[in-house]
C-alpha positions in Angstrom: -0.3 -0.1 -0.2 1.4 3.7 -0.8 2.0 5.8 1.9 -0.2 8.7 1.9 1.0 12.2 2.3 -1.0 14.5 4.7 -2.4 16.8 1.5 -4.0 13.7 0.1 -5.5 12.7 3.7 -6.8 15.8 4.2 -10.2 14.4 2.3 -10.7 11.5 3.5 -13.8 10.4 5.3 -11.5 7.2 7.3 -8.7 9.1 8.6 -5.8 6.3 10.0 -6.5 5.4 13.6 -3.3 6.7 15.0 -1.9 9.9 13.4 1.4 11.6 14.2 1.5 15.1 15.4 1.5 16.6 11.8 -1.6 14.5 10.7 -3.3 15.1 13.9 -3.0 18.6 13.5 -4.2 18.7 9.8 -7.0 16.4 11.3 -8.4 19.0 13.1 -7.0 21.9 10.3 -4.5 23.1 13.2 -0.7 24.0 12.8 1.3 21.8 13.7 2.9 24.3 16.6 -1.1 24.8 17.9 -1.4 21.3 18.0 1.3 20.7 20.6 0.3 23.3 22.6 -3.1 22.2 23.0 -1.6 18.8 24.0 0.8 20.3 26.2 -2.4 22.4 28.3 -4.8 19.4 28.3 -7.0 20.8 25.4 -5.9 17.2 23.5 -5.6 14.0 24.8 -1.9 13.1 25.2 0.1 10.6 22.4 1.0 7.2 23.0 4.1 5.7 22.6 4.3 2.8 19.7 7.0 1.1 18.3 9.0 4.0 19.0 7.0 6.8 17.5 4.3 9.5 18.9 1.1 8.7 17.8 -2.0 10.1 18.7 -5.7 8.3 18.6 -8.1 9.3 16.2 -10.9 8.2 18.0 -9.4 9.5 21.6 -9.0 13.5 20.0 -12.5 12.7 18.1 -14.2 12.0 22.0 -12.1 14.4 23.6 -13.9 17.4 20.9 -17.4 15.6 21.5 -17.8 14.4 24.8 -21.1 12.7 23.3 -19.3 10.4 21.2 -19.1 6.6 22.0 -16.6 5.6 24.2 -14.0 2.6 23.2 -16.0 -0.7 22.8 -14.9 -4.2 21.7 -15.7 -2.5 18.1 -12.9 -0.4 18.6 -9.8 -2.8 20.1 -6.6 -0.9 19.6 -8.3 2.2 21.8 -10.0 -0.3 24.1 -6.5 -2.0 24.6 -4.6 1.0 25.4 -7.1 2.7 27.9 -7.0 -1.3 29.6 -2.9 -1.5 29.5 -1.7 1.5 28.0 0.5 2.0 24.8 3.3 0.5 26.3 1.5 -2.7 27.9 0.8 -3.4 24.1 4.2 -5.0 23.0 3.3 -8.3 22.2 -0.4 -8.1 22.1 -2.9 -10.2 20.3 -5.4 -7.8 18.8 
């Protein structure tokens, strides 16, 4: 599968589950600097460390901005596993 640039992802209805800071900022139509500042101030959820990379959960971002959105369920196994074990606890986990 070819890697998608942030520019080509912007119009997609289905963004990746885990986002880099640049992709998460684009998802929210923010600059990367504004996104990182919002995370630092607790306005947005913190990143998870996965495979040595800092990544943000798109469902967590969506839930943070829309408290009425559904909480993680079995249909969102990665978010549920992260919530239950933390990202560091996922090493070697079977999803």
